[in-house]
C-alpha positions in Angstrom: -123.6 -64.8 74.0 -120.3 -64.7 76.0 -117.7 -62.0 75.8 -114.2 -63.1 74.7 -111.2 -62.3 76.8 -107.5 -62.3 75.7 -105.2 -64.6 77.8 -102.8 -62.8 80.2 -104.5 -59.4 79.6 -106.0 -57.2 82.3 -109.7 -57.3 82.6 -111.9 -55.1 84.9 -114.6 -56.8 86.9 -117.5 -54.4 87.5 -120.7 -54.4 89.6 -123.2 -51.6 89.6 -125.9 -51.5 92.3 -129.2 -51.5 90.4 -131.1 -49.1 92.6 -129.5 -45.6 92.2 -131.7 -44.3 95.1 -130.2 -46.7 97.6 -127.5 -44.8 99.7 -126.6 -47.6 102.1 -123.0 -48.8 102.3 -122.3 -52.1 100.5 -119.4 -54.3 99.8 -119.1 -56.4 96.6 -117.1 -59.6 96.1 -116.4 -61.5 92.9 -115.6 -65.2 92.6 -114.0 -66.3 89.3 -114.2 -70.0 88.4 -113.3 -72.3 85.5 -116.8 -72.9 84.0 -116.0 -76.5 83.0 -114.1 -77.7 86.1 -115.8 -75.3 88.6 -112.3 -74.7 90.1 -111.9 -71.2 91.7 -109.4 -69.1 89.8 -109.6 -65.9 91.9 -111.7 -64.2 94.7 -111.8 -60.4 94.3 -113.0 -57.7 96.7 -114.2 -54.9 94.5 -113.3 -51.3 95.3 -116.1 -48.7 95.8 -115.8 -46.0 93.2 -118.8 -44.0 94.4 -122.3 -43.8 93.1 -122.8 -47.5 94.1 -120.2 -48.6 91.5 -117.6 -51.3 92.3 -114.7 -52.5 90.2 -111.4 -54.5 90.3 -108.7 -55.2 87.8 -107.8 -58.8 87.2 -105.2 -60.5 84.9 -106.7 -63.3 82.8 -104.9 -66.6 83.0 -103.0 -68.1 80.1 -104.6 -70.5 77.7 -102.3 -73.5 78.0 -104.4 -75.7 75.7 -104.5 -73.2 72.8 -108.2 -74.2 72.3 -109.6 -71.6 74.7 -111.8 -72.1 77.8 -114.8 -70.5 79.6 -114.8 -68.7 83.0 -117.7 -67.7 85.2 -117.6 -64.5 87.3 -120.2 -64.2 90.1 -120.6 -60.9 92.0 -122.3 -60.8 95.4 -123.4 -57.7 97.4 -122.6 -57.8 101.2 -123.6 -55.5 104.0 -120.4 -56.0 106.0 -116.7 -55.6 105.3 -116.0 -59.2 106.3 -118.1 -60.5 103.4 -120.2 -62.7 105.6 -123.7 -61.3 105.2 -125.3 -60.9 101.8 -127.8 -58.1 101.1 -131.4 -59.1 101.0 -132.1 -56.4 98.3 -129.6 -57.6 95.7 -129.0 -61.1 94.4 -125.9 -62.6 92.9 -125.1 -61.8 89.2 -123.2 -64.3 87.0 -121.5 -63.6 83.7 -119.7 -66.1 81.4 -116.6 -65.2 79.4 -114.5 -67.1 76.7 -110.8 -66.9 77.3 -109.1 -67.3 73.9 -106.6 -65.4 71.7 -108.4 -63.0 69.4 -107.7 -63.6 65.7 -105.7 -61.0 63.8 -107.6 -58.9 61.4 -105.6 -59.7 58.2 -107.8 -57.4 56.1 -106.9 -54.3 58.1 -108.8 -52.4 60.7 -108.5 -53.0 64.4 -105.4 -54.5 66.0 -104.9 -57.9 67.7 -102.2 -60.5 68.0 -102.0 -64.0 66.5 -101.2 -67.1 68.7 -98.7 -69.7 67.6 -101.3 -72.2 66.6 -103.2 -69.8 64.3 -99.9 -68.6 62.8 -98.8 -72.1 62.1 -102.1 -73.0 60.4 -102.0 -69.9 58.2 -98.4 -70.6 57.1 -99.3 -74.3 56.3 -102.3 -73.1 54.2 -100.2 -70.6 52.3 -97.4 -73.1 51.6 -99.9 -75.7 50.4 -101.7 -73.3 48.1 -98.4 -72.1 46.5 -96.7 -75.5 46.2 -94.5 -75.6 43.1 -96.0 -77.6 40.2 -94.4 -80.9 39.4 -92.2 -80.6 36.3 -91.7 -83.6 34.1 -88.5 -83.6 32.0 -89.1 -85.5 28.8 -86.8 -88.4 28.1 -84.2 -87.6 25.4 -84.9 -89.6 22.2 -82.6 -92.4 21.3 -81.5 -93.2 17.7 -80.6 -96.6 16.5 -77.5 -96.7 14.3 -77.9 -99.5 11.7 -74.3 -100.4 11.5 -75.0 -103.6 9.6 -76.4 -101.7 6.7 -73.6 -99.1 6.7 -70.9 -101.8 6.7 -72.7 -103.7 3.9 -72.8 -100.5 1.8 -69.1 -99.9 2.4 -68.3 -103.5 1.3 -70.3 -103.1 -1.9 -68.4 -99.8 -2.7 -65.1 -101.6 -2.1 -66.2 -104.4 -4.5 -67.1 -101.9 -7.2 -63.8 -100.1 -6.9 -61.9 -103.3 -6.9 -63.7 -104.4 -10.1 -62.2 -101.5 -12.1 -58.8 -102.5 -13.4 -56.7 -99.8 -14.8 -54.4 -100.6 -17.7 -50.8 -99.7 -17.0 -49.9 -96.3 -18.6 -47.0 -96.4 -21.0 -44.8 -93.5 -19.8 -41.7 -94.6 -21.8 -42.1 -92.0 -24.5 -42.3 -89.3 -21.9 -39.2 -90.6 -20.1 -37.4 -90.7 -23.4 -38.4 -87.1 -23.9 -37.0 -86.1 -20.6 -33.7 -88.0 -21.2 -33.0 -86.1 -24.4 -30.0 -83.8 -24.0 -30.8 -80.1 -23.8 -28.6 -77.3 -24.8 -29.5 -75.3 -21.7 -29.3 -76.5 -18.1 -33.1 -76.9 -17.5 -36.5 -77.8 -19.0 -38.7 -75.1 -20.4 -42.2 -74.4 -19.1 -43.7 -75.4 -22.4 -42.0 -78.9 -22.1 -43.3 -79.4 -18.6 -46.8 -78.5 -19.6 -46.6 -80.8 -22.6 -45.4 -83.7 -20.4 -48.2 -83.2 -17.8 -50.8 -83.1 -20.5 -49.5 -86.3 -21.9 -49.6 -88.0 -18.5 -53.2 -86.8 -17.9 -54.3 -88.0 -21.4 -52.7 -91.4 -20.8 -54.4 -91.8 -17.4 -57.8 -90.8 -18.6 -57.5 -93.1 -21.6 -56.6 -96.0 -19.4 -59.6 -95.4 -17.1 -62.0 -95.1 -20.1 -60.7 -98.4 -21.6 -61.1 -100.2 -18.3 -64.7 -99.0 -17.7 -65.6 -99.8 -21.3 -64.2 -103.3 -21.0 -66.0 -103.8 -17.7 -69.4 -102.8 -19.3 -68.8 -105.0 -22.4 -68.0 -108.0 -20.2 -71.5 -107.9 -18.8 -74.1 -110.1 -20.6 -77.7 -109.0 -20.8 -80.0 -111.7 -22.2 -83.7 -111.3 -22.5 -86.4 -112.9 -24.5 -89.7 -111.3 -25.5 -92.4 -112.2 -28.1 -93.3 -109.9 -31.0 -97.0 -110.2 -31.9 -97.6 -109.2 -35.6 -100.5 -107.1 -36.4 -103.4 -109.1 -37.7 -104.8 -108.1 -41.1 -108.4 -109.4 -41.4 -108.2 -109.2 -45.2 -105.2 -111.5 -45.5 -105.4 -115.2 -44.9 -104.0 -116.2 -41.5 -100.8 -118.3 -41.4 -100.4 -121.0 -39.0 -99.6 -119.5 -35.6 -96.1 -120.2 -34.4 -95.5 -121.2 -30.9 -93.2 -119.1 -28.7 -90.7 -121.9 -28.7 -90.3 -121.6 -32.5 -89.5 -117.9 -32.5 -85.8 -116.7 -32.3 -84.6 -114.9 -29.2 -83.2 -111.4 -29.4 -79.8 -111.0 -27.8 -79.7 -107.6 -26.2 -75.9 -108.0 -25.9 -75.5 -107.3 -29.6 -77.2 -103.9 -29.0 -74.5 -102.9 -26.6 -71.5 -104.1 -28.7 
């Protein structure tokens, strides 16, 4: 399993001589390559820190693809400072690392940054999950006005009103009353009240007469047959046909 390195961060390359009893002087070199292309990224001469331990700080390159990449670090032990002769006692050691931005721990805990690609993905997922629901506004109901029926009804009312003919009210007695000479300069309240009552009585009487005449001018004619009750004890008369029976004029009932 490879160790993950953060782009553009310092990383310490370390090599420890395996035999702690070996007191000879050694020199250690590290060659860093792109594991996929095998291109050399850096060559480091590690510093002797004592006790056969060697180390060197190195800055990890940037991840231009955003997808991450692997690197290979090979450390070799030399017996000379010119790094020309490798030791026969220690072989080369190779370690592979993944260079990629560490994800942020959104749940808390340890630190770590978020690269632009990861941040964009997180924002898109949040926006998609919280997309506002589609709202459908119901269409307002429409009402059909049946103007033909309304106009026909108004016309029928006009015909009914026009069919009532009021008789002219004879106001001459009232006028004569008003023309009579008075001893004082005005008409009393009692006279005015009497005159108004007479006018109202005349008007109501005229309307009643007109309505009564209108009803009497209508003719209602209907014919129906009366069937006498049959008595089994009496001899039956010859049955009359409906044409021989007289018609009852309902108009006489309304006169």
